[in-house]
N, C-alpha and C positions, 0 to 999 in steps of 0.2 A: 414414382417411388423411388426411394433411394435402394440401392444395394444390399445394405444392411437391413432394411425393413423388409424387402422382397425374400432374403435367404430366410429371415425370421419367420416369415408367414410360410415358405416352404416346409420349413423343421416344423412347425406346429401343426400343418396338414398331414405331415407323415406321421407325427404322435399320432394324432386323433384318428386316422386312419386305420393304424395298427390297432388301437385300442377299441376300436367300434368295429372292425372286421371280427367282432364278436357273435295264455295257452293254457291252457290250463288241462288239456287232455292227455289222458294216459296213452303210453305206447303198447301197443300189441306185441308180446314178446314172442318173436319165435326161437326158439332154440334148438340147434344142431346137437344131436347126441349117437355117439359110438356104441353105446351100450343097451343093453334092452332092459335092463333094472326097471323096476315099477315103481320105485321111488325117486324124490329129489331131494335136495335140500332147499329148505325155507329158513331163510335169514329174518329174524326181528330186530331192528335197531330202536329201543327205547328212549325216549327223551320227554322232559319236562314239558313239551310241546304236542306231542303224540307219538306213536309209533309208525315207523314205515316199515315194508316188508320187502325181500328182495330175492330173486334167485340168483343162481353163478352161473358163468357160462362154463362149458366144457373145454371150450377151445382156448382156454387160459389155464390149463391144469396147475402150473405151478402159483399163479396168484390164486386161485381158488382154494389149493389144499394150504396154503400158508395161513390163508383168512381163517379157514374154518378150525386149522391149528390154534391161532391166537384165541378164537373167539372160544372155544372148548377149554382153553387153559384159564380162562375169564381175565386175560390180559386187556381188554378194551373197557372193563368194568371203571368206572370214576375218571374216565378221562372226557375229556370236552372238546366241543365243537370250537376250535382255537382260531380259526382263521374264516371268514365268512364276507363274501362279497356279493352283493344283490345283482340278479341279473348273470351272474356268473356261476358260483358254484358254494358249498359249504364244506368245510374241511376239517377230518377229525381224525382219532385213533393215534395221538399221540403218546403212544406206549412210550417212546423213548424219551418222551418230557417228562414223565414223573419224575418224583425227587428218588434219589439212588437206582435210577434206571439205569440198564446196564449199557455200557459204551460200545454200542454194536456199530460195524462198520459195513452191515451187510445189505445187500440189494439182492433182487429178484430180475433176472434177466425179460427183457420188454417180450411181449406176447401179442402180436398186433394180428388183427384179422380184417380184413375189410368189410366184414357184415357186422363187426361191432364198431360202433363209433358212438359219440359224446350227444346223444338225444337227450331231452331232459328226463332225468331220473337215473341216468348212466352212474354206475358205483364203477369208479376208477381208483389206481393207484397213484399216490402223489410222488413227488421227485425232485431231486437237486440237479441241476444241471449236471450233464453228462453226457458224452459222444455215443455212447451206448445205448443211452433211453432209458436205464435201470431203475426200477421201482424201488422207491423207501420199503423195507421189511415189514412195516405196519401202518402207516399213514395212508389215509385215503381218503376221496372226496367225492360227493355226489352233487352232479350237474344240476343247475336252475337254468340258467341260459337266457335266451329270449329267441324270439322268431325273427327269420331273415328273410329277404326277396331273394328272387333267383339271383339278379345283378351282384347283391354282395356275396355270394355263394359262388359265383362263377367267375369273378374279377378277381385276377391275382393283384394282391396290396402291392407289393412291391414293383409290380412293372405300370400299375396306375401312379404310383409314387413318383416315379421317374418321369413318366409321361405328362403329368401335370407341372411338373417342375420345368421340364423344357418349352411347354405350351406358356408360362408364365414369364419366360423369358421373351417372349414374343410381345410386342407393341402391339400387335393387331387385336392381342387379347386382353386390353387395360381394363375395360370393363369387368372381365372375370375376374380380375386381381383386385380390383376395387371392391367387386362384391364379397369377395373372399376377406378381405381385410376388414371390412364390416361387420361380417359373422363372427371374425376373430376377434375382434374390440368387444364384440357382447358377448363372446365366450361360450358361443354357440356350435358347440363342437358337431353337435349331432347336424346341424345345418351344414357345417363344412362338409362331411360325410357325404351328405345326401346330395349337395351340390357336385360334388367331384366325382362320386360317383355316377351322378347322370351325364356328366362329360365324357365317361367312357369312349364313346362311338365317334364321339368329336377327335378325341386323341388317337384313336386307329386312323381316322381318315387324314387327319394332318400329319402324321409322322409315321403312316405306314406302318404301324408295328399292331399287335395282337398284345392286349392285354386281360386275355381270357386264360382260364385254365378247364380242364376236365373235371367233372364232378358227375358221380353215379346220379342216375335217376332217384333211385332209394333215398339218398342223401337229399336231394333237393327236395322231394315231396317231404320228406320228415320234418327238413329244419325248416321250412316255410308254413308248415302247418301247428307241428307241436313244440320245434323250436331245440334250443342246446347251444354247444358251445364248439362249432365247426372246426375254430382257429387250432384247437386241440388235439383233432384227429391225426393217426399215426405218428403223435409225439409222446402221447401219455396211454398206457395199457385201459384199456375199459375189460373190467373183469365180471360185470354183474348188472343187473338192472332192475329198479324197482316195479312192483307190480302192484303196490300199494301205500299210500299216504305222501301223495304228492303235494297235497296243502300241507303238509308238515315240511317241507323244504322251503315253500315260500313263507310259513311263519318265521324260520330260524333265519334265513336270508333276510328279512325286513327289521330284524331285532337291530337295537342301538349297538353301533360298535365305536372303538377308538383304532385306528391303525388297523383295521380289519379284524380285531379283535373282540367279540363282544363284551360290553360292559359288565354284564353279570356272568358267571360261568353257568355256561349250558351243557349239562352233564349228559352223558350217555351210558349205554349197555346195552350189549348184542349177546343175543341166543339165537341157537339153530336147532330145528327139528327137522326129521325125515316125515317127509309128505308123499303119500301117493301122486303120482302124474296125474291120474284121472282125475281125481281131486283138484289138485292145482290146476289143471286145463279148465276144470267146471269153474272153479271159484275165480280164474284170474285171465282166463283167457289165452293161455301159453298156448302156442303151439309148437309140440313137439316133434322135429323131424328127424327120423332115423338115418344116418350116413351110410 
């Protein structure tokens, strides 16, 4: 194998692993609260493909209050799902994309909590790249994601990429190189990901390194059964969770798109109501835990 081809293969593998290192069961929401109030907010997102209902987390008060303010002002009415990526997420809330929208350069400080992560149905704040990981003042997304294996969750992709790169330079592993080249020529990127991931233990034993990372049992159990987008954790603020309408996520995520934008505009409106916690617990199985 020429050095140029070997480097191209390694680059391809790195790109695939970065992209892939991303069910239909609903998520049992455990909501921690610091108040003794008897009511909670229930958000309903209306779309042409059905309604989705969500609760908002008290652990993210800045995002919660901002979201409620925009809903009550009607700011989200007649906005669209402007970015849709199957097995990843659906993004909307582009108040800042409306004609004659105010040119705001506002952000919301990140609010991370280890108990809140990107399980399917998570409601999270979109953002542009910035070192503080501050959120957009209006745009949000809802996670679709996919299920993951334990290895995919606990292997550090950067370390794995570096390790496979070193391994491929050793002529002892010519057969592995050729297998990866064959998969790359077929554009079987999922196959590349699975093959390289399966070599994690080999990389560790040959190079004397660890390619693992710590992931909580809660996240492992959730992502291997319900699914989500774990690579977004601790980088984007999760401020709510769907309690109904998971099938609507799948419908929207399956719509025809060009450059991640639906061919036909999919409009949304949002409303909010206060509902007794007792009713929400009974209807949606929400477990309220006072702190």
